[in-house]
Structures are given as structure tokens and as C-alpha cells.
C-alpha positions in Angstrom: 0.0 0.0 0.0 1.3 3.4 -1.0 -1.7 5.7 -0.3 -4.1 5.7 2.7 -7.0 8.1 2.8 -8.8 8.5 6.1 -10.2 12.0 5.3 -13.7 13.0 6.5 -13.9 9.9 8.7 -13.8 11.8 12.0 -11.6 9.0 13.2 -10.7 9.2 16.9 -7.7 6.9 16.9 -5.1 5.8 14.3 -3.9 2.3 15.3 -0.3 1.8 16.0 -0.3 -1.0 13.3 -0.1 1.8 10.7 3.7 1.5 11.3 3.5 -1.8 9.4 2.7 -0.1 6.1 6.4 0.2 5.2 5.7 1.4 1.6 3.2 4.1 2.5 3.9 7.4 0.7 0.7 9.4 1.1 -1.3 9.7 4.2 -4.5 11.8 4.4 -6.4 12.4 7.6 -7.8 15.7 6.5 -11.2 17.2 7.5 -11.7 20.4 5.4 -15.4 21.0 5.5 -15.8 20.4 9.2 -13.1 20.0 11.8 -12.5 16.6 13.4 -12.5 17.2 17.2 -12.0 13.5 18.0 -8.4 12.9 17.1 -5.9 13.7 19.9 -2.8 11.6 19.1 -0.8 10.3 16.3 0.8 6.9 17.1 4.5 7.0 17.7 4.8 4.1 15.2 4.3 6.6 12.4 8.0 7.1 12.7 8.5 3.7 10.9 7.0 5.1 7.6 10.3 6.0 6.1 8.9 6.2 2.5 6.2 8.8 3.3 6.4 12.1 1.3 3.0 13.7 2.0 0.8 13.9 5.1 -2.5 15.7 5.3 -3.6 16.7 8.8 -6.1 19.4 7.8 -8.8 20.2 10.4 -7.6 18.2 13.4 -7.2 21.1 15.9 -7.1 18.9 19.0 -4.0 16.9 18.0 -1.1 17.0 20.4 1.1 18.9 18.0 4.4 18.9 19.9 4.5 15.1 19.8 3.1 15.0 16.3 5.9 17.1 14.8 8.5 15.2 16.8 7.3 12.0 15.2 7.1 13.6 11.7 10.7 14.8 12.1 11.8 11.2 12.0 10.5 10.8 8.4 13.5 11.4 6.1 11.4 11.7 2.9 8.6 13.9 4.1 8.5 17.0 1.9 4.9 18.1 2.0 2.5 18.7 5.0 -1.0 20.2 4.9 -2.0 21.8 8.2 -4.9 24.1 7.3 -7.9 24.7 9.6 -6.2 23.8 12.8 -6.7 26.9 14.9 -3.0 27.6 15.3 -1.8 30.7 17.2 1.8 29.7 17.4 3.5 26.8 15.5 5.1 24.3 17.9 8.9 24.6 18.1 9.2 21.0 16.9 8.2 22.1 13.4 11.8 23.3 13.0 12.9 19.7 13.1 11.2 18.7 9.9 14.5 19.2 8.0 13.3 17.5 4.7 10.2 19.7 4.4 9.8 21.5 1.1 6.1 22.4 1.1 3.8 23.6 3.9 0.1 24.6 3.8 -1.1 26.8 6.7 -4.2 28.5 5.3 -7.5 28.8 7.3 -5.6 29.5 10.5 -6.7 33.1 11.0 -5.0 33.5 14.5 -1.6 32.3 13.3 1.2 34.6 14.4 3.0 35.1 11.1 6.0 36.7 12.7 6.6 33.7 14.9 5.8 31.3 12.1 8.3 32.8 9.7 11.0 32.8 12.3 10.5 29.1 12.9 10.1 28.2 9.2 13.2 30.1 8.3 15.1 27.2 10.0 13.9 24.8 7.3 16.5 25.3 4.5 14.7 23.2 2.0 11.3 25.0 2.3 10.4 26.3 -1.1 6.6 26.4 -1.2 4.1 27.9 1.4 0.4 28.5 1.5 -1.3 31.1 3.7 -4.7 31.3 2.0 -7.8 32.6 3.7 -6.3 33.7 7.0 -7.6 37.3 6.8 -4.1 38.9 6.7 -3.6 42.4 5.5 0.2 42.7 5.6 3.3 40.6 5.9 5.6 40.9 8.9 9.2 41.9 8.3 10.3 38.3 9.0 9.1 37.3 5.5 12.6 38.3 4.3 14.0 35.4 6.3 12.4 32.8 3.9 15.2 33.2 1.3 14.5 29.9 -0.4 10.8 30.3 -1.0 9.9 30.0 -4.7 6.1 29.5 -4.6 3.8 31.5 -2.4 0.0 31.0 -2.1 -1.4 34.2 -0.5 -4.9 33.9 -1.8 -8.1 34.8 0.1 -6.6 37.7 2.1 -7.3 41.4 2.0 -3.7 42.6 1.5 -3.0 46.2 2.0 0.7 45.7 1.6 2.9 42.9 0.4 6.1 44.6 1.5 8.9 42.1 1.8 8.2 40.0 -1.3 10.7 42.0 -3.2 13.4 40.7 -0.9 12.7 37.0 -1.7 15.4 36.3 -4.3 14.0 33.0 -5.5 10.2 33.9 -5.7 9.0 32.7 -9.0 5.3 31.8 -8.5 2.7 33.9 -6.7 -1.0 33.3 -6.3 -3.3 36.2 -5.2 -6.7 34.7 -5.8 -9.7 36.5 -4.5 -7.8 39.2 -2.6 -10.1 42.1 -3.5 -7.3 43.9 -5.1 -7.9 47.1 -7.1 -4.3 47.8 -8.2 -1.2 45.6 -8.7 0.8 45.6 -5.5 3.8 47.9 -6.0 6.1 45.4 -4.4 5.7 43.1 -7.4 7.5 45.6 -9.6 10.7 44.6 -7.9 10.2 40.8 -8.0 12.8 40.1 -10.7 12.4 36.3 -10.8 8.6 36.2 -10.8 7.5 34.0 -13.7 3.9 33.0 -12.7 1.3 35.4 -11.3 -2.3 34.6 -10.6 -4.8 37.4 -10.1 -7.9 35.1 -10.4 -11.0 36.6 -8.9 -9.9 40.2 -8.5 -12.6 41.8 -10.7 -12.0 45.4 -9.4 -8.7 45.6 -11.2 -8.0 47.5 -14.4 -6.4 44.7 -16.3 -5.2 46.8 -19.2 -3.2 48.7 -16.6 -2.0 45.4 -15.1 -0.7 44.3 -18.4 1.4 47.5 -18.7 2.8 47.1 -15.1 3.5 43.4 -14.6 7.2 42.6 -14.2 8.9 41.8 -17.5 9.9 38.4 -16.0 6.3 37.2 -15.8 5.7 34.5 -18.4 2.3 33.1 -17.2 -0.5 35.3 -16.1 -3.8 33.9 -14.7 -6.7 36.4 -15.0 -9.5 33.8 -14.7 -12.9 34.7 -13.1 -12.7 38.4 -13.5 -15.6 39.3 -15.8 -13.2 40.5 -18.5 -14.8 41.4 -21.8 -11.9 43.1 -23.5 -8.1 43.4 -23.3 -5.9 46.1 -24.8 -3.8 44.3 -27.4 -1.2 47.2 -27.4 -0.7 46.5 -23.7 -0.2 42.8 -24.4 2.5 43.4 -26.9 4.8 45.0 -24.4 4.7 42.0 -22.1 6.9 38.9 -22.1 3.9 36.6 -21.6 4.1 33.1 -23.0 0.7 32.0 -21.6 -2.4 33.9 -20.7 -5.2 32.1 -18.7 -8.6 33.6 -19.2 -11.0 30.9 -17.9 -14.6 32.0 -17.0 -14.4 35.5 -18.5 -16.6 37.1 -21.2 -13.9 37.8 -23.8 -15.5 38.5 -27.2 -14.5 36.4 -30.2 -13.2 39.6 -32.0 -11.1 40.6 -29.1 -9.7 37.1 -28.7 -8.8 37.1 -32.4 -7.0 40.5 -32.0 -5.0 39.2 -29.0 -3.9 36.2 -31.0 -2.9 38.3 -34.0 -1.0 40.7 -31.8 1.1 37.9 -30.3 1.0 34.7 -32.4 3.3 32.9 -29.9 1.1 33.6 -26.9 -0.8 30.5 -25.6 -4.3 31.4 -24.5 -6.3 29.2 -22.2 -10.0 30.0 -22.3 -12.7 27.7 -20.8 
């Protein structure tokens, strides 16, 4: 067995025999729609799952997190953990022991202290992808600059007033700002020289012709889905370096779409 899904079971106990599943790579005990208040412990035998790469513990707020992370730190191939919807205020210090971790998902934790979280996560040298969606944040603490190896940030579902600090992340190449109620392109993005993928899905108050004129020249893929767009300025498109433009669930006219394609014949357009 390589994958075990116990999500939405509201399980109250994971048997210690799970440690016998030596080839397990994916373990899901997530509860996204409604929290599971019944699970308090992860068995210590989980340390035996040396092949595991992904663990989903979404929506289990009553877990004993200090022991949980201590056990997870013994898994040499664990690169991805999903921890959304767990009512965190402070991440337990044991999270700094997950030395192999590359991806972490911390969305839907509105009381999470980001300053403390970034200080702890900065100790994980391999961390390159992080999600903070739907936490109600308005600005990033200065400690964001400590996450020097972050390449992919999911900051969707927040009401950002400032994204100051992103310009100091030297490896940031992918940024998702879905449904952030943005009206203008955050000025900090103008200085993100390595940014290649930018998603502005669900920000219909923006002037997207102006966005096209302002996006960093490094951006190659731009996602403007779900924005009620009917027309885009082809002159603005020409000055970009875009290789792919995603326009799903918009109201682009056939005539405007044809003009866009004529203006840049090498531009791939995704429209569903």
C-alpha cells in the first residue's frame, strides 16, 4: 500500500499498526469541510513510515502537536504537509525539526502569528513552497525576508493592504493572489525580478489593461480567470513577455480574442 485516505472519517484513533505499512507514501487524515475534534494523538509508530512524502492533517485542531511534529521529524522523505484549519496561534517549536520539508500549507488559520511562524520556518533550509490562504491577513511581517528559499507563495483569500517584503525574496517565481479584493497591482511586485507565474484570479475590481502594462517583464504566465473581463488592450499585451495567458470564466469576445492572438501569435491562451 502506498496511499491511505482517512479524510472525512472523523476518526478518533489511528492504530499503531499503521507503522507496518512500510511502503506508504501518502497519508491523508484531513477534514476540510468540518473539523475533526475527536483525534488527539498520532501513534509513535508513524516514525516507521520511512517512505512517506506527504501527510494531510487538515482540520484536526485537538492533536497533540508537539509530539506529532516530533514523530514527523523522523521521516526522512517527508516533503509536504497540509496543516490548514487547525486553529494555530503559534506553531510548535518542533516544526523546526522537519528538515526535509519543502512544502507547507497553513491556510485557514486566522489567528496564526506570522512573525513567529516565519522565524521558525526560516530554519527549514529546503522549504520552497508555502500557502497562507484565507487567513484574513492584511500585511506581511518583516520576518518574511528570512524565507530566502521560497519559490512559490500562495497568498490567496486575504485582504492585502501591503505585500512589502516579497521584493526581498530572491527566488520567488510563483505567486497566487486569488480573491484578494485587489484594485491595483501591489507595487512590491514591480521589484520581483524572478517572478514567472502570477495569478490574479477573482480580483474583478482591477484595471487589467493597466495590469498588463505594469506586470514585471519576468512574468511568463498570467492567470486572469474569473474576472468578468470582456476586452483586453492588445497594445498593452504586446509590451509584455507573456508566453501564456489564462482567461477561464471570462466574457472575452471572439473579435477581441482574435486580435489578441494576432498581436502575439506565440502567446498561448487558455479559455474555458
